[in-house]
C-alpha positions in Angstrom: 55.0 -129.9 -103.3 52.6 -127.0 -103.1 54.1 -125.9 -99.7 57.6 -126.0 -101.2 56.5 -123.9 -104.1 54.9 -121.3 -101.9 58.0 -121.2 -99.6 60.3 -120.6 -102.6 58.0 -117.8 -103.9 57.9 -116.2 -100.5 61.7 -116.4 -100.1 62.2 -114.8 -103.5 59.8 -112.0 -102.7 61.4 -111.3 -99.4 64.9 -111.1 -101.0 63.5 -108.8 -103.7 62.0 -106.5 -101.1 65.2 -106.3 -99.0 67.5 -105.7 -102.0 68.9 -102.3 -102.5 69.1 -100.1 -105.6 71.6 -97.7 -107.1 71.2 -94.5 -109.2 73.0 -94.2 -112.5 74.6 -91.1 -113.9 71.7 -90.6 -116.3 69.3 -90.5 -113.3 67.7 -94.0 -113.8 67.4 -96.3 -110.9 68.7 -99.9 -111.1 66.6 -102.0 -108.7 67.8 -104.4 -107.5 71.6 -104.4 -107.5 72.9 -107.4 -109.3 75.9 -109.6 -108.8 78.6 -108.8 -111.4 80.1 -112.3 -111.5 77.4 -114.9 -111.2 74.3 -112.8 -112.0 71.2 -112.7 -109.9 70.4 -110.3 -107.0 73.3 -109.1 -104.9 72.9 -109.9 -101.2 73.6 -106.3 -100.1 70.4 -105.0 -98.4 71.7 -101.7 -96.8 71.0 -98.1 -97.9 70.3 -97.4 -101.5 73.3 -96.1 -103.5 73.4 -92.6 -104.9 75.0 -89.2 -104.6 75.9 -88.2 -101.0 74.9 -91.7 -99.7 76.4 -92.9 -96.4 77.8 -96.2 -97.3 80.5 -96.6 -94.7 81.6 -100.3 -94.4 79.0 -101.3 -97.0 79.6 -104.8 -98.3 79.4 -104.4 -102.0 81.9 -106.9 -103.1 81.1 -108.3 -106.6 78.3 -105.8 -107.1 77.4 -104.6 -110.6 77.5 -100.8 -110.3 78.1 -99.9 -113.9 77.6 -96.1 -114.5 76.7 -95.6 -110.8 76.4 -92.0 -109.6 78.2 -92.0 -106.2 79.3 -88.4 -106.2 80.2 -87.2 -102.7 79.3 -90.7 -101.3 80.9 -91.8 -98.1 82.4 -95.2 -98.9 84.9 -95.3 -96.0 86.2 -98.9 -95.5 83.5 -100.2 -97.8 84.1 -103.6 -99.5 84.2 -103.0 -103.3 86.3 -106.0 -104.1 85.7 -107.3 -107.6 82.9 -104.8 -108.1 82.0 -103.5 -111.5 82.3 -99.7 -111.3 82.8 -99.1 -115.0 82.2 -95.5 -115.8 81.1 -94.8 -112.3 80.9 -91.2 -111.1 82.8 -90.8 -107.9 83.9 -87.2 -107.7 84.6 -86.1 -104.1 83.7 -89.6 -102.9 85.4 -90.7 -99.6 87.1 -94.0 -100.2 89.3 -94.0 -97.2 90.5 -97.5 -96.5 88.1 -98.9 -99.0 88.7 -102.5 -100.1 88.9 -102.3 -103.9 90.9 -105.4 -104.8 90.3 -106.3 -108.5 87.5 -103.8 -108.8 86.9 -102.7 -112.4 86.8 -98.8 -112.5 87.4 -98.5 -116.3 86.4 -95.0 -117.4 85.3 -93.9 -113.9 85.5 -90.3 -112.6 87.6 -90.1 -109.5 88.0 -86.3 -109.6 88.9 -85.1 -106.1 88.1 -88.5 -104.7 89.8 -89.3 -101.4 91.5 -92.7 -101.6 93.8 -92.5 -98.6 94.9 -96.0 -97.6 92.5 -97.6 -100.2 93.4 -101.2 -101.2 93.8 -101.1 -105.0 95.5 -104.4 -105.4 94.8 -105.6 -109.0 92.2 -102.9 -109.6 91.6 -101.8 -113.1 91.9 -98.0 -113.4 92.1 -97.7 -117.2 91.0 -94.4 -118.6 90.1 -93.1 -115.1 90.0 -89.3 -114.4 92.3 -88.9 -111.4 92.4 -85.1 -111.3 92.7 -83.8 -107.8 92.4 -87.2 -106.2 94.3 -88.1 -103.0 96.2 -91.4 -103.4 98.5 -90.7 -100.4 98.8 -93.6 -98.0 98.1 -96.2 -100.7 100.7 -98.9 -100.1 103.2 -99.7 -102.9 102.1 -103.3 -103.0 98.6 -102.0 -103.9 99.2 -99.2 -106.4 102.0 -101.2 -108.1 99.7 -104.1 -108.9 96.8 -101.9 -110.2 96.3 -101.3 -113.9 96.6 -97.5 -114.7 96.9 -97.5 -118.5 95.5 -94.2 -120.0 94.4 -93.0 -116.6 94.8 -89.2 -116.6 94.7 -86.0 -114.8 94.6 -82.3 -115.7 97.8 -80.3 -115.2 95.9 -77.7 -113.1 94.7 -80.4 -110.7 97.5 -82.9 -110.1 96.7 -85.8 -107.7 98.4 -86.3 -104.4 100.5 -89.4 -105.3 101.4 -92.2 -102.9 105.0 -92.5 -101.9 107.2 -93.8 -104.7 104.4 -93.6 -107.3 105.6 -92.6 -110.8 102.7 -91.7 -112.9 104.6 -91.8 -116.2 106.0 -95.3 -115.5 102.5 -96.5 -114.7 101.0 -95.2 -118.0 99.2 -92.3 -116.4 99.0 -89.2 -118.7 98.7 -85.5 -117.9 96.5 -83.3 -120.1 96.4 -79.6 -120.7 92.9 -78.6 -119.5 92.6 -76.0 -122.4 93.0 -78.6 -125.1 89.2 -79.2 -125.3 88.5 -75.6 -126.3 88.8 -76.6 -130.0 87.9 -73.1 -131.4 89.9 -71.3 -128.8 87.1 -68.9 -127.8 87.6 -69.6 -124.0 84.4 -71.6 -123.6 83.7 -75.4 -123.7 80.5 -75.6 -125.6 78.7 -77.3 -128.5 80.7 -75.2 -131.1 83.9 -77.0 -130.0 82.3 -80.4 -130.4 81.1 -79.5 -133.9 84.6 -78.4 -134.9 86.2 -81.4 -133.3 83.8 -83.7 -135.2 84.3 -82.0 -138.5 88.1 -82.2 -138.3 88.3 -85.8 -137.0 89.8 -84.7 -133.6 91.6 -87.0 -131.2 90.2 -88.6 -128.1 92.2 -86.5 -125.7 90.6 -83.3 -127.0 87.2 -84.8 -126.8 87.8 -86.1 -123.3 88.9 -82.7 -122.2 86.0 -81.0 -123.8 83.5 -83.5 -122.2 85.0 -83.1 -118.8 84.9 -79.3 -118.9 81.6 -78.8 -120.9 79.7 -75.7 -119.8 82.8 -74.0 -118.3 85.0 -71.1 -119.4 88.8 -71.3 -119.3 89.2 -67.9 -117.7 87.1 -68.5 -114.6 86.2 -72.1 -114.6 82.6 -71.0 -114.2 79.6 -72.5 -116.0 78.1 -70.9 -119.1 74.6 -71.3 -120.5 74.0 -75.0 -121.3 73.9 -76.0 -125.0 72.1 -79.1 -126.4 74.7 -81.8 -126.5 74.8 -85.4 -127.8 76.5 -86.7 -124.7 75.0 -86.6 -121.2 77.2 -84.5 -119.0 76.9 -84.4 -115.3 79.8 -82.2 -114.3 77.5 -80.1 -112.0 78.1 -82.9 -109.5 81.6 -81.6 -109.0 80.6 -79.1 -106.3 83.2 -78.1 -103.8 83.2 -79.9 -100.4 85.4 -79.9 -97.4 88.2 -82.4 -97.5 87.9 -85.3 -95.0 90.3 -85.7 -92.1 93.1 -88.2 -92.6 92.9 -91.4 -90.6 95.5 -94.1 -90.0 95.6 -97.1 -92.4 94.6 -100.4 -91.0 
């Protein structure tokens, strides 16, 4: 009995050591990555997940990656099937050919993400920011089964749609990027939030303000940061070279 107990302890310790971690948008580290469906430690033991991470072909199916910061990460052909990516930050991420069947991306940021040939069958993309994303090459049988309700994009950064994709019919909305400048002074700052709060503003105005906080309308450049009740990480949206297209399959 003693030997069995020692073996189980050793096995658990080994699995804990090999397990990977991921970085959240607020900078905290989740270690280890957990299984989103059954709980417990996920069996992925590759590279840790974070901004700019090389995660090509990573097997992250069923992983709980809520609020993960995967900005600029290379997730080419990664398995994200059934993964929980709620509110994940994925701007400029390369998701070419990624397997995302039934993944939950509610509230995720896919600004300028590259989803060429991604498998989105049954994926939940509710309230996702699609501005500037590339959905070309996504098969109709994939995008037509995904859930797009209240996904959105800004009119100055329309996505590259897949063939036959009708954003209006899918419930995807477009937003005027200036609507978050509540006081119309050309800057997205704390003064806008105060005015929005005082006047019971709608969620679209708030969403636009949050996504553009620290920028000016005229130039799109950042202004001096102002203390703010919501953690904002738009600095992660730095420009990067677009990846080369590859064949699906």
